BAKOL-893122 format. One record per residue (C-alpha): residue in three letters; x, y, z; residue number from 1. Coordinates in nm, 4 decimals. Layout:
@rest:ALA&xx:X&yy:Y&zz:Z&nr:NUM
...
end
This chain:
@rest:MET&xx:-0.0029&yy:-0.0055&zz:-0.0029&nr:1
@rest:HIS&xx:0.1009&yy:0.3559&zz:-0.0702&nr:2
@rest:ILE&xx:0.0478&yy:0.6093&zz:0.2093&nr:3
@rest:VAL&xx:0.0753&yy:0.9824&zz:0.1575&nr:4
@rest:ILE&xx:0.1476&yy:1.1833&zz:0.4788&nr:5
@rest:ALA&xx:0.1170&yy:1.5586&zz:0.5149&nr:6
@rest:GLY&xx:0.2989&yy:1.6813&zz:0.8224&nr:7
@rest:GLY&xx:0.5155&yy:1.3762&zz:0.8090&nr:8
@rest:SER&xx:0.8218&yy:1.5394&zz:0.9495&nr:9
@rest:GLY&xx:0.6701&yy:1.6328&zz:1.2869&nr:10
@rest:PHE&xx:0.6486&yy:1.4357&zz:1.6182&nr:11
@rest:VAL&xx:0.3577&yy:1.2150&zz:1.5292&nr:12
@rest:GLY&xx:0.4644&yy:1.1966&zz:1.1561&nr:13
@rest:LYS&xx:0.8039&yy:1.0591&zz:1.2297&nr:14
@rest:ALA&xx:0.6538&yy:0.7923&zz:1.4543&nr:15
@rest:LEU&xx:0.3990&yy:0.7000&zz:1.1816&nr:16
@rest:GLN&xx:0.6693&yy:0.6985&zz:0.9098&nr:17
@rest:GLU&xx:0.8773&yy:0.4518&zz:1.1065&nr:18
@rest:LEU&xx:0.5774&yy:0.2256&zz:1.1801&nr:19
@rest:LEU&xx:0.4562&yy:0.2149&zz:0.8212&nr:20
@rest:LEU&xx:0.8021&yy:0.1596&zz:0.6699&nr:21
@rest:ASN&xx:0.8637&yy:-0.1227&zz:0.9189&nr:22
@rest:THR&xx:0.5443&yy:-0.2918&zz:0.7992&nr:23
@rest:ASP&xx:0.6437&yy:-0.2648&zz:0.4294&nr:24
@rest:TYR&xx:0.4228&yy:0.0192&zz:0.3190&nr:25
@rest:GLU&xx:0.5375&yy:0.2791&zz:0.0699&nr:26
@rest:VAL&xx:0.5373&yy:0.6272&zz:0.2123&nr:27
@rest:THR&xx:0.5371&yy:0.9760&zz:0.0415&nr:28
@rest:ILE&xx:0.5756&yy:1.2854&zz:0.2526&nr:29
@rest:LEU&xx:0.4141&yy:1.6032&zz:0.1288&nr:30
@rest:THR&xx:0.6558&yy:1.8954&zz:0.2198&nr:31
@rest:ARG&xx:0.7504&yy:2.2290&zz:0.1238&nr:32
@rest:SER&xx:1.1237&yy:2.1215&zz:0.1354&nr:33
@rest:PRO&xx:1.1634&yy:1.7823&zz:-0.0138&nr:34
@rest:ASN&xx:1.5411&yy:1.8122&zz:-0.0116&nr:35
@rest:LYS&xx:1.5413&yy:1.7833&zz:0.3725&nr:36
@rest:ILE&xx:1.3880&yy:1.4343&zz:0.3507&nr:37
@rest:LYS&xx:1.6278&yy:1.1395&zz:0.3185&nr:38
@rest:GLN&xx:1.4564&yy:0.9433&zz:0.0460&nr:39
@rest:THR&xx:1.4862&yy:0.5699&zz:-0.0155&nr:40
@rest:ASP&xx:1.3174&yy:0.3087&zz:-0.2429&nr:41
@rest:ARG&xx:1.0117&yy:0.3134&zz:-0.0202&nr:42
@rest:LEU&xx:1.0203&yy:0.6733&zz:0.1246&nr:43
@rest:ARG&xx:0.9685&yy:0.9660&zz:-0.1155&nr:44
@rest:ALA&xx:0.9146&yy:1.3377&zz:-0.0693&nr:45
@rest:VAL&xx:0.6913&yy:1.5509&zz:-0.2876&nr:46
@rest:GLN&xx:0.6693&yy:1.9246&zz:-0.2739&nr:47
@rest:TRP&xx:0.3482&yy:2.1058&zz:-0.2092&nr:48
@rest:LEU&xx:0.1995&yy:2.4346&zz:-0.0895&nr:49
@rest:VAL&xx:0.4408&yy:2.6364&zz:-0.2974&nr:50
@rest:ASP&xx:0.3453&yy:2.8291&zz:-0.6135&nr:51
@rest:GLN&xx:0.2449&yy:2.6193&zz:-0.9058&nr:52
@rest:SER&xx:0.3123&yy:2.2948&zz:-0.7277&nr:53
@rest:GLU&xx:0.0910&yy:2.0192&zz:-0.8472&nr:54
@rest:PRO&xx:0.1821&yy:1.7158&zz:-0.6123&nr:55
@rest:GLU&xx:-0.1121&yy:1.5134&zz:-0.7506&nr:56
@rest:LYS&xx:0.0939&yy:1.4495&zz:-1.0711&nr:57
@rest:GLN&xx:0.3759&yy:1.2933&zz:-0.8774&nr:58
@rest:LEU&xx:0.1905&yy:1.0658&zz:-0.6406&nr:59
@rest:GLY&xx:0.0736&yy:0.7949&zz:-0.8640&nr:60
@rest:LYS&xx:-0.1683&yy:0.5370&zz:-0.7093&nr:61
@rest:VAL&xx:-0.2528&yy:0.6532&zz:-0.3629&nr:62
@rest:ASP&xx:-0.4161&yy:0.4057&zz:-0.1185&nr:63
@rest:ALA&xx:-0.4545&yy:0.6372&zz:0.1836&nr:64
@rest:ILE&xx:-0.3774&yy:1.0020&zz:0.2946&nr:65
@rest:VAL&xx:-0.2898&yy:1.1019&zz:0.6453&nr:66
@rest:ASN&xx:-0.3140&yy:1.4775&zz:0.7258&nr:67
@rest:LEU&xx:-0.1088&yy:1.5802&zz:1.0374&nr:68
@rest:ALA&xx:-0.0236&yy:1.9307&zz:0.9205&nr:69
@rest:GLY&xx:-0.1118&yy:2.2552&zz:1.1023&nr:70
@rest:GLU&xx:0.0256&yy:2.5366&zz:1.3181&nr:71
@rest:SER&xx:0.1391&yy:2.4301&zz:1.6600&nr:72
@rest:ILE&xx:-0.1050&yy:2.5303&zz:1.9439&nr:73
@rest:ASN&xx:0.1976&yy:2.5513&zz:2.1722&nr:74
@rest:GLY&xx:0.3494&yy:2.8924&zz:2.2626&nr:75
@rest:LEU&xx:0.3485&yy:3.1404&zz:2.5461&nr:76
@rest:ARG&xx:0.0201&yy:3.3125&zz:2.4563&nr:77
@rest:TRP&xx:-0.2572&yy:3.2813&zz:2.2011&nr:78
@rest:THR&xx:-0.2420&yy:3.6245&zz:2.0506&nr:79
@rest:LYS&xx:-0.5100&yy:3.7234&zz:1.7961&nr:80
@rest:SER&xx:-0.2566&yy:3.6493&zz:1.5166&nr:81
@rest:LYS&xx:-0.1498&yy:3.3203&zz:1.6657&nr:82
@rest:LYS&xx:-0.5154&yy:3.2138&zz:1.6882&nr:83
@rest:GLU&xx:-0.5702&yy:3.3019&zz:1.3267&nr:84
@rest:ARG&xx:-0.2732&yy:3.1035&zz:1.2192&nr:85
@rest:ILE&xx:-0.3948&yy:2.7990&zz:1.4243&nr:86
@rest:LEU&xx:-0.7288&yy:2.7948&zz:1.2396&nr:87
@rest:LYS&xx:-0.6131&yy:2.9060&zz:0.8930&nr:88
@rest:SER&xx:-0.3206&yy:2.6655&zz:0.8706&nr:89
@rest:ARG&xx:-0.5566&yy:2.3717&zz:0.9316&nr:90
@rest:ILE&xx:-0.8185&yy:2.4839&zz:0.6899&nr:91
@rest:ILE&xx:-0.5827&yy:2.5772&zz:0.4105&nr:92
@rest:VAL&xx:-0.3867&yy:2.2529&zz:0.4282&nr:93
@rest:THR&xx:-0.7127&yy:2.0374&zz:0.4479&nr:94
@rest:LYS&xx:-0.8599&yy:2.2245&zz:0.1475&nr:95
@rest:GLU&xx:-0.5354&yy:2.1363&zz:-0.0446&nr:96
@rest:ILE&xx:-0.5715&yy:1.7752&zz:0.0547&nr:97
@rest:ASN&xx:-0.9260&yy:1.7776&zz:-0.0864&nr:98
@rest:ARG&xx:-0.8130&yy:1.9513&zz:-0.3943&nr:99
@rest:ILE&xx:-0.5507&yy:1.6777&zz:-0.4543&nr:100
@rest:ILE&xx:-0.8069&yy:1.4071&zz:-0.3908&nr:101
@rest:SER&xx:-1.0402&yy:1.5820&zz:-0.6493&nr:102
@rest:ARG&xx:-0.7584&yy:1.5546&zz:-0.9163&nr:103
@rest:LEU&xx:-0.6496&yy:1.1990&zz:-0.8542&nr:104
@rest:GLU&xx:-0.7918&yy:0.9802&zz:-1.1229&nr:105
@rest:LYS&xx:-0.8229&yy:0.6849&zz:-0.8752&nr:106
@rest:LYS&xx:-0.9317&yy:0.8074&zz:-0.5349&nr:107
@rest:PRO&xx:-0.7651&yy:0.6936&zz:-0.2093&nr:108
@rest:LYS&xx:-0.9552&yy:0.4447&zz:-0.0079&nr:109
@rest:VAL&xx:-0.9376&yy:0.6532&zz:0.3094&nr:110
@rest:LEU&xx:-0.8294&yy:0.9960&zz:0.4479&nr:111
@rest:VAL&xx:-0.7231&yy:0.9959&zz:0.8180&nr:112
@rest:ASN&xx:-0.7264&yy:1.3627&zz:0.9323&nr:113
@rest:ALA&xx:-0.5782&yy:1.4720&zz:1.2540&nr:114
@rest:SER&xx:-0.8084&yy:1.6349&zz:1.5073&nr:115
@rest:ALA&xx:-0.8158&yy:1.6764&zz:1.8891&nr:116
@rest:VAL&xx:-1.0177&yy:1.5878&zz:2.1933&nr:117
@rest:GLY&xx:-1.0593&yy:1.9634&zz:2.2324&nr:118
@rest:TYR&xx:-1.3698&yy:1.9065&zz:2.0143&nr:119
@rest:TYR&xx:-1.5690&yy:1.8100&zz:2.3261&nr:120
@rest:GLY&xx:-1.5061&yy:2.1163&zz:2.5290&nr:121
@rest:MET&xx:-1.4018&yy:2.1094&zz:2.8960&nr:122
@rest:SER&xx:-1.5671&yy:1.9272&zz:3.1807&nr:123
@rest:GLU&xx:-1.4746&yy:1.7649&zz:3.5165&nr:124
@rest:GLU&xx:-1.7938&yy:1.5609&zz:3.5290&nr:125
@rest:LYS&xx:-1.8618&yy:1.4225&zz:3.1865&nr:126
@rest:THR&xx:-1.7061&yy:1.1245&zz:3.0011&nr:127
@rest:PHE&xx:-1.6824&yy:1.1598&zz:2.6180&nr:128
@rest:THR&xx:-1.6905&yy:0.9040&zz:2.3511&nr:129
@rest:GLU&xx:-1.7271&yy:0.9276&zz:1.9788&nr:130
@rest:ALA&xx:-2.1026&yy:0.9168&zz:2.0156&nr:131
@rest:ASP&xx:-2.1059&yy:1.2585&zz:2.1696&nr:132
@rest:GLY&xx:-2.1894&yy:1.4729&zz:1.8735&nr:133
@rest:SER&xx:-2.1998&yy:1.8338&zz:1.9919&nr:134
@rest:PRO&xx:-1.8748&yy:2.0379&zz:2.0052&nr:135
@rest:GLY&xx:-1.7765&yy:2.2582&zz:2.2938&nr:136
@rest:THR&xx:-1.7884&yy:2.6343&zz:2.2884&nr:137
@rest:ASP&xx:-1.4373&yy:2.7373&zz:2.3493&nr:138
@rest:PHE&xx:-1.1692&yy:2.8400&zz:2.0990&nr:139
@rest:LEU&xx:-1.0154&yy:2.4977&zz:2.0539&nr:140
@rest:ALA&xx:-1.3539&yy:2.3247&zz:2.0088&nr:141
@rest:ALA&xx:-1.4469&yy:2.5786&zz:1.7445&nr:142
@rest:VAL&xx:-1.1290&yy:2.5262&zz:1.5616&nr:143
@rest:VAL&xx:-1.1622&yy:2.1515&zz:1.5694&nr:144
@rest:ASN&xx:-1.5136&yy:2.1611&zz:1.4650&nr:145
@rest:LYS&xx:-1.4268&yy:2.3659&zz:1.1514&nr:146
@rest:TRP&xx:-1.1292&yy:2.1468&zz:1.0770&nr:147
@rest:GLU&xx:-1.3319&yy:1.8332&zz:1.0866&nr:148
@rest:LYS&xx:-1.5996&yy:1.9729&zz:0.8609&nr:149
@rest:GLU&xx:-1.3436&yy:2.0642&zz:0.6051&nr:150
@rest:ALA&xx:-1.1842&yy:1.7144&zz:0.6179&nr:151
@rest:ARG&xx:-1.5192&yy:1.5356&zz:0.5756&nr:152
@rest:LYS&xx:-1.5654&yy:1.7060&zz:0.2495&nr:153
@rest:ALA&xx:-1.3508&yy:1.4192&zz:0.1095&nr:154
@rest:GLU&xx:-1.6543&yy:1.2023&zz:0.1529&nr:155
@rest:GLN&xx:-1.8085&yy:1.3705&zz:-0.1553&nr:156
@rest:TYR&xx:-1.5381&yy:1.1856&zz:-0.3624&nr:157
@rest:GLY&xx:-1.6280&yy:0.8541&zz:-0.2092&nr:158
@rest:VAL&xx:-1.3283&yy:0.8564&zz:0.0304&nr:159
@rest:ARG&xx:-1.3828&yy:0.7027&zz:0.3773&nr:160
@rest:THR&xx:-1.2880&yy:0.9768&zz:0.6173&nr:161
@rest:VAL&xx:-1.1618&yy:0.9374&zz:0.9810&nr:162
@rest:VAL&xx:-1.1029&yy:1.2291&zz:1.2076&nr:163
@rest:ALA&xx:-0.8530&yy:1.1181&zz:1.4639&nr:164
@rest:ARG&xx:-0.9131&yy:1.3114&zz:1.7836&nr:165
@rest:PHE&xx:-0.5849&yy:1.3226&zz:1.9682&nr:166
@rest:GLY&xx:-0.5322&yy:1.3506&zz:2.3349&nr:167
@rest:ILE&xx:-0.2139&yy:1.4776&zz:2.4908&nr:168
@rest:VAL&xx:0.0563&yy:1.2924&zz:2.2987&nr:169
@rest:LEU&xx:0.3410&yy:1.1610&zz:2.5127&nr:170
@rest:GLY&xx:0.6908&yy:1.0746&zz:2.3871&nr:171
@rest:GLN&xx:1.0308&yy:1.2232&zz:2.3774&nr:172
@rest:ASP&xx:0.9032&yy:1.5279&zz:2.1997&nr:173
@rest:GLY&xx:0.5757&yy:1.7178&zz:2.2130&nr:174
@rest:ALA&xx:0.4106&yy:1.8368&zz:2.5450&nr:175
@rest:LEU&xx:0.5777&yy:1.5990&zz:2.7861&nr:176
@rest:PRO&xx:0.9259&yy:1.7442&zz:2.8103&nr:177
@rest:LEU&xx:0.7675&yy:2.0813&zz:2.9177&nr:178
@rest:MET&xx:0.5465&yy:1.9105&zz:3.1658&nr:179
@rest:ALA&xx:0.8292&yy:1.7078&zz:3.3143&nr:180
@rest:PHE&xx:1.0803&yy:1.9998&zz:3.3285&nr:181
@rest:PRO&xx:0.9557&yy:2.1299&zz:3.6702&nr:182
@rest:TYR&xx:1.0003&yy:1.7866&zz:3.8189&nr:183
@rest:LYS&xx:1.3486&yy:1.7455&zz:3.6768&nr:184
@rest:ILE&xx:1.4590&yy:2.0596&zz:3.8663&nr:185
@rest:GLY&xx:1.2714&yy:1.9571&zz:4.1828&nr:186
@rest:VAL&xx:0.9807&yy:2.1999&zz:4.1799&nr:187
@rest:GLY&xx:0.7011&yy:1.9786&zz:4.0221&nr:188
@rest:GLY&xx:0.3461&yy:1.9825&zz:4.1615&nr:189
@rest:THR&xx:-0.0180&yy:1.9887&zz:4.0868&nr:190
@rest:ILE&xx:-0.1320&yy:2.2268&zz:3.8160&nr:191
@rest:GLY&xx:-0.4502&yy:2.4200&zz:3.8879&nr:192
@rest:SER&xx:-0.7095&yy:2.2383&zz:4.1012&nr:193
@rest:GLY&xx:-0.5658&yy:1.8928&zz:4.0095&nr:194
@rest:GLU&xx:-0.9282&yy:1.7760&zz:3.9493&nr:195
@rest:GLN&xx:-0.9123&yy:1.8345&zz:3.5706&nr:196
@rest:TRP&xx:-0.8940&yy:1.5228&zz:3.3422&nr:197
@rest:VAL&xx:-0.5908&yy:1.4506&zz:3.1345&nr:198
@rest:SER&xx:-0.6825&yy:1.2304&zz:2.8320&nr:199
@rest:TRP&xx:-0.3272&yy:1.1120&zz:2.7233&nr:200
@rest:VAL&xx:-0.1846&yy:0.8775&zz:2.4691&nr:201
@rest:HIS&xx:0.1603&yy:0.7393&zz:2.3907&nr:202
@rest:VAL&xx:0.2868&yy:0.8462&zz:2.0429&nr:203
@rest:ALA&xx:0.3316&yy:0.4751&zz:1.9471&nr:204
@rest:ASP&xx:-0.0356&yy:0.4202&zz:2.0006&nr:205
@rest:VAL&xx:-0.1086&yy:0.7321&zz:1.7929&nr:206
@rest:ALA&xx:0.0746&yy:0.5868&zz:1.5059&nr:207
@rest:GLY&xx:-0.0734&yy:0.2454&zz:1.5709&nr:208
@rest:MET&xx:-0.4272&yy:0.3712&zz:1.5778&nr:209
@rest:ILE&xx:-0.3789&yy:0.5629&zz:1.2526&nr:210
@rest:GLN&xx:-0.2493&yy:0.2499&zz:1.0859&nr:211
@rest:PHE&xx:-0.5401&yy:0.0566&zz:1.2370&nr:212
@rest:ALA&xx:-0.7902&yy:0.3057&zz:1.0944&nr:213
@rest:ILE&xx:-0.6264&yy:0.2760&zz:0.7535&nr:214
@rest:GLU&xx:-0.6498&yy:-0.1012&zz:0.7565&nr:215
@rest:HIS&xx:-0.9982&yy:-0.1296&zz:0.9068&nr:216
@rest:GLN&xx:-1.2578&yy:-0.0135&zz:0.6534&nr:217
@rest:GLU&xx:-1.5338&yy:-0.0331&zz:0.9024&nr:218
@rest:ILE&xx:-1.3970&yy:0.2712&zz:1.0953&nr:219
@rest:SER&xx:-1.5075&yy:0.6061&zz:0.9764&nr:220
@rest:GLY&xx:-1.5964&yy:0.9465&zz:1.1277&nr:221
@rest:PRO&xx:-1.4587&yy:1.0430&zz:1.4693&nr:222
@rest:LEU&xx:-1.1924&yy:0.8239&zz:1.6349&nr:223
@rest:ASN&xx:-1.0786&yy:0.9005&zz:1.9869&nr:224
@rest:VAL&xx:-0.6977&yy:0.8565&zz:1.9949&nr:225
@rest:THR&xx:-0.6515&yy:0.8418&zz:2.3668&nr:226
@rest:ALA&xx:-0.5434&yy:0.5752&zz:2.6064&nr:227
@rest:PRO&xx:-0.8052&yy:0.3792&zz:2.7926&nr:228
@rest:LYS&xx:-0.7213&yy:0.5192&zz:3.1430&nr:229
@rest:PRO&xx:-0.7322&yy:0.8987&zz:3.1602&nr:230
@rest:LEU&xx:-0.6158&yy:1.0417&zz:3.4857&nr:231
@rest:LYS&xx:-0.6888&yy:1.3570&zz:3.6843&nr:232
@rest:MET&xx:-0.4137&yy:1.6130&zz:3.6770&nr:233
@rest:LYS&xx:-0.2994&yy:1.5480&zz:4.0358&nr:234
@rest:GLU&xx:-0.2519&yy:1.1797&zz:3.9718&nr:235
@rest:PHE&xx:-0.0880&yy:1.2495&zz:3.6326&nr:236
@rest:GLY&xx:0.1690&yy:1.4753&zz:3.8060&nr:237
@rest:LYS&xx:0.2338&yy:1.2326&zz:4.0829&nr:238
@rest:THR&xx:0.3063&yy:0.9586&zz:3.8332&nr:239
@rest:ILE&xx:0.5587&yy:1.1798&zz:3.6567&nr:240
@rest:GLY&xx:0.7286&yy:1.2445&zz:3.9913&nr:241
@rest:ILE&xx:0.7351&yy:0.8723&zz:4.0670&nr:242
@rest:VAL&xx:0.8802&yy:0.7716&zz:3.7412&nr:243
@rest:LEU&xx:1.1482&yy:1.0456&zz:3.7603&nr:244
@rest:HIS&xx:1.2190&yy:0.9897&zz:4.1329&nr:245
@rest:ARG&xx:1.1351&yy:1.3523&zz:4.1938&nr:246
@rest:PRO&xx:0.9102&yy:1.5221&zz:4.4541&nr:247
@rest:HIS&xx:0.5584&yy:1.6304&zz:4.3670&nr:248
@rest:TRP&xx:0.5012&yy:1.9127&zz:4.6037&nr:249
@rest:LEU&xx:0.4875&yy:2.2669&zz:4.4552&nr:250
@rest:PRO&xx:0.1379&yy:2.3504&zz:4.3287&nr:251
@rest:VAL&xx:0.0848&yy:2.5913&zz:4.0364&nr:252
@rest:PRO&xx:-0.2244&yy:2.7974&zz:4.1050&nr:253
@rest:SER&xx:-0.4723&yy:2.8668&zz:3.8237&nr:254
@rest:TRP&xx:-0.4491&yy:3.2382&zz:3.8642&nr:255
@rest:LEU&xx:-0.0753&yy:3.2265&zz:3.7975&nr:256
@rest:LEU&xx:-0.1122&yy:3.0280&zz:3.4801&nr:257
@rest:LYS&xx:-0.3879&yy:3.2574&zz:3.3600&nr:258
@rest:GLY&xx:-0.1523&yy:3.5509&zz:3.4150&nr:259
@rest:LEU&xx:0.1363&yy:3.3960&zz:3.2292&nr:260
@rest:LEU&xx:-0.0456&yy:3.2178&zz:2.9494&nr:261
@rest:GLY&xx:-0.3721&yy:3.3936&zz:2.9097&nr:262
@rest:GLU&xx:-0.6346&yy:3.1970&zz:2.7180&nr:263
@rest:MET&xx:-0.3862&yy:2.9147&zz:2.6405&nr:264
@rest:SER&xx:-0.3849&yy:2.8281&zz:3.0086&nr:265
@rest:GLU&xx:-0.7357&yy:2.6710&zz:2.9690&nr:266
@rest:MET&xx:-0.5740&yy:2.3779&zz:2.8225&nr:267
@rest:LEU&xx:-0.3830&yy:2.3110&zz:3.1462&nr:268
@rest:ILE&xx:-0.6361&yy:2.4170&zz:3.4128&nr:269
@rest:ASN&xx:-0.9385&yy:2.2441&zz:3.2379&nr:270
@rest:GLY&xx:-0.9665&yy:1.9154&zz:3.0539&nr:271
@rest:GLN&xx:-1.1938&yy:1.6425&zz:2.9488&nr:272
@rest:GLN&xx:-1.2247&yy:1.2597&zz:3.0126&nr:273
@rest:VAL&xx:-1.2240&yy:1.1008&zz:2.6742&nr:274
@rest:LEU&xx:-1.2371&yy:0.7256&zz:2.6140&nr:275
@rest:PRO&xx:-1.1445&yy:0.5368&zz:2.3060&nr:276
@rest:LYS&xx:-1.4570&yy:0.3453&zz:2.2710&nr:277
@rest:LYS&xx:-1.4511&yy:0.2892&zz:1.8901&nr:278
@rest:ALA&xx:-1.0905&yy:0.1650&zz:1.9100&nr:279
@rest:HIS&xx:-1.1979&yy:-0.0898&zz:2.1740&nr:280
@rest:THR&xx:-1.5056&yy:-0.1909&zz:1.9800&nr:281
@rest:HIS&xx:-1.2975&yy:-0.2775&zz:1.6728&nr:282
@rest:GLY&xx:-1.0143&yy:-0.4665&zz:1.8665&nr:283
@rest:TYR&xx:-0.7284&yy:-0.2201&zz:1.8776&nr:284
@rest:VAL&xx:-0.4682&yy:-0.3439&zz:2.1356&nr:285
@rest:PHE&xx:-0.2927&yy:-0.0611&zz:2.3158&nr:286
@rest:LYS&xx:0.0932&yy:-0.0790&zz:2.3371&nr:287
@rest:TYR&xx:0.0909&yy:0.1485&zz:2.6399&nr:288
@rest:PRO&xx:-0.2420&yy:0.1352&zz:2.8184&nr:289
@rest:ASN&xx:-0.1003&yy:0.2599&zz:3.1457&nr:290
@rest:LEU&xx:0.0602&yy:0.5917&zz:3.2162&nr:291
@rest:ASN&xx:0.3506&yy:0.4429&zz:3.4169&nr:292
@rest:GLN&xx:0.4416&yy:0.2289&zz:3.1083&nr:293
@rest:ALA&xx:0.4094&yy:0.5276&zz:2.8744&nr:294
@rest:LEU&xx:0.6296&yy:0.7577&zz:3.0899&nr:295
@rest:ASN&xx:0.8997&yy:0.5091&zz:3.1399&nr:296
@rest:ASP&xx:0.9211&yy:0.4536&zz:2.7793&nr:297
@rest:SER&xx:0.9188&yy:0.8244&zz:2.7014&nr:298
@rest:PHE&xx:1.1853&yy:0.9165&zz:2.9574&nr:299
end
């Protein structure tokens, strides 16, 4: 099978590349800078999103497309311009994916488009599965809702579409190094109230669930890409401390985070309990179902 990946050079993209190449897939990375990709007989790079680029003419037969591209939500503050980039980057890239699909003579069987559990909004009481259809009302929920709607336009071409709602992805890159840094210098502790839910997932399971979605044609629509055992922030932090053999003692109050990070602090002081019901129903087996295992591997 030939898999095309947009955003294939990022944290999740690299893990997915490695998994697919190790299982004998052919992979093409869509990138603005193909010269930066070390190409082999089964790994190619094709330029896109530059003037007059027509990647569809170089792709050949495509079995699946995975879209992981978009402006990072990380940063000190979500300024007005940052929020515009977060939304526009996702919509522009996904529109281009659909344009490519429209031009391919033979359509791919499936599009797996990245999304986020932010779709559900924030809650300390509710438990969310893919059956929960209404998005939240905050900024991230609005972004994700628009992103998913754009991705699902691929269905008009007969392409099965999966929107993969990622939780907090753990690994050697991504959010975990920042979360672990206070513990490494001995000042780790509970963030906010500690009662907010953290729906996490190891990067190996993100890659595994994307491959699983590609290979299982019965999966479509939203897919929660989260581990089966979300934890409240106070337990999440304590586990980081245990794994790193560091104290968990210095709390970070919500008012301080709001002052430092503004609206972005909502991601840390609020959360949502999201369960991977569809993955369980279809038989996905997690490599890292427990946080202790995931953290030990990541560190």
